[in-house]
Structures are given as C-alpha cells and as structure tokens.
VMD Tcl script that draws the C-alpha trace (Angstrom):
set ca {
  {-3.19 -13.20 -9.74}
  {-5.89 -13.79 -7.16}
  {-8.97 -15.67 -8.23}
  {-12.31 -13.83 -8.36}
  {-13.29 -15.49 -5.08}
  {-10.04 -14.44 -3.37}
  {-10.41 -10.92 -4.74}
  {-13.99 -10.74 -3.45}
  {-12.97 -11.59 0.12}
  {-9.61 -9.80 0.20}
  {-9.43 -7.10 2.84}
  {-9.43 -3.57 1.44}
  {-7.41 -0.98 3.31}
  {-7.70 2.75 2.81}
  {-5.05 4.93 1.23}
  {-5.32 8.71 1.17}
  {-3.18 11.68 0.22}
  {-2.19 14.22 2.84}
  {-1.36 17.53 1.20}
  {0.52 20.14 3.21}
  {2.11 23.40 2.22}
  {5.65 22.01 2.08}
  {5.13 18.24 1.77}
  {2.61 15.72 0.50}
  {2.25 12.14 1.68}
  {0.63 8.91 0.61}
  {-1.03 7.62 3.78}
  {-1.58 3.86 4.06}
  {-4.02 2.87 6.79}
  {-2.39 -0.27 8.19}
  {-2.42 -1.55 11.74}
  {-2.64 0.80 14.67}
  {-0.82 3.72 13.08}
  {-0.86 4.86 9.44}
  {2.23 4.50 7.26}
  {3.34 7.63 5.42}
  {5.31 7.78 2.19}
  {6.63 11.25 1.43}
  {5.80 12.18 -2.15}
  {7.86 15.37 -2.18}
  {11.16 13.86 -1.03}
  {13.29 10.86 -1.99}
  {14.11 8.89 1.16}
  {14.96 5.20 0.50}
  {15.19 4.37 4.22}
  {11.65 5.63 4.78}
  {10.39 3.47 1.91}
  {12.20 0.41 3.30}
  {10.62 0.98 6.69}
  {7.13 1.24 5.16}
  {7.65 -1.95 3.14}
  {8.93 -3.83 6.20}
  {5.74 -2.86 8.02}
  {3.64 -3.93 5.03}
  {5.38 -7.34 5.04}
  {4.50 -7.79 8.70}
  {0.86 -7.04 7.91}
  {0.88 -9.42 4.93}
  {1.79 -12.27 7.27}
  {-1.61 -11.72 8.91}
  {-3.46 -12.08 5.60}
  {-3.76 -10.74 2.07}
  {-5.03 -7.22 1.55}
  {-4.94 -4.45 -0.99}
  {-5.25 -0.70 -0.92}
  {-7.95 1.51 -2.38}
  {-7.13 5.19 -2.87}
  {-9.78 7.54 -1.52}
  {-9.04 10.96 -2.97}
  {-11.23 13.43 -4.83}
  {-8.60 16.01 -5.86}
  {-7.51 15.27 -9.42}
  {-4.03 16.73 -9.30}
  {-0.58 15.32 -10.07}
  {-0.33 13.67 -6.64}
  {-3.60 11.86 -7.26}
  {-2.40 10.37 -10.54}
  {0.99 9.43 -9.08}
  {-0.69 7.69 -6.14}
  {-3.16 5.83 -8.37}
  {-0.23 4.30 -10.23}
  {1.73 3.73 -7.02}
  {-1.19 1.91 -5.38}
  {-1.78 -0.18 -8.51}
  {1.84 -1.35 -8.55}
  {1.92 -1.82 -4.78}
  {-1.17 -4.06 -4.88}
  {0.37 -6.23 -7.62}
  {3.64 -6.56 -5.70}
  {1.92 -7.35 -2.40}
  {-0.16 -10.09 -4.03}
  {2.99 -11.63 -5.52}
  {4.77 -11.49 -2.17}
  {1.77 -12.96 -0.35}
  {1.72 -15.85 -2.84}
  {5.44 -16.45 -2.25}
  {4.91 -16.40 1.52}
  {2.27 -19.10 1.07}
  {4.42 -21.12 -1.34}
  {7.36 -21.15 1.06}
  {5.08 -21.84 4.05}
  {6.19 -18.68 5.85}
  {2.65 -17.93 7.03}
}
mol new
graphics top color blue
foreach p $ca { graphics top sphere $p radius 0.5 }
foreach p [lrange $ca 0 end-1] q [lrange $ca 1 end] { graphics top cylinder $p $q radius 0.2 }
display resetview
C-alpha cells in the first residue's frame, strides 16, 4: 500500500462511463488517446490491450484512476468496483516494477 505521502502526490487520472444505445464503455484517460473497456461485451483481447497500455504508462510513474460519473445506475456501480480493484492492482504492479528495478 502506498504511504500517505505517496498517495498525496500520486497522479490522479480521470475515468468516465460512455453510455450509448447499444454499448457502454469505461473510458480511462491515459496518454494521448483514451483507453476504452467495453462493459457490454466480453472481449479478453481488448482487456489485454488496455492492460498492456496501462503497464506502459506505469513505467512513467504511479497513478490511479478516479471515476467521474453522476448517473447512479448499474454501470456506475460496476465501474466503481472495477476502478477500485484496478487501482489496487496497479499499485502492486508499480511496486514490483520498482522492486525488480524495471523503471
């Protein structure tokens, strides 16, 4: 777990939910173009691609996501949990990258 000081200075990136008529997406604002995770479809290759891009960003420094969404629907609650788990996993991976001197 990050210390209070690390948490205070950790970069916060925005996550939003894009709701369309046929699909909904979790949008992670990372780098020059946002990463989209389809919430209405199960596509493991898409998820792998998103995580590979997140790993590349982690090598630049630790960050976490904050969900900005006002609509309290099922997608909101799913994404809150998803972001919570994602932040925990990214912190663990960042710590491992430091431990193994990969950054």
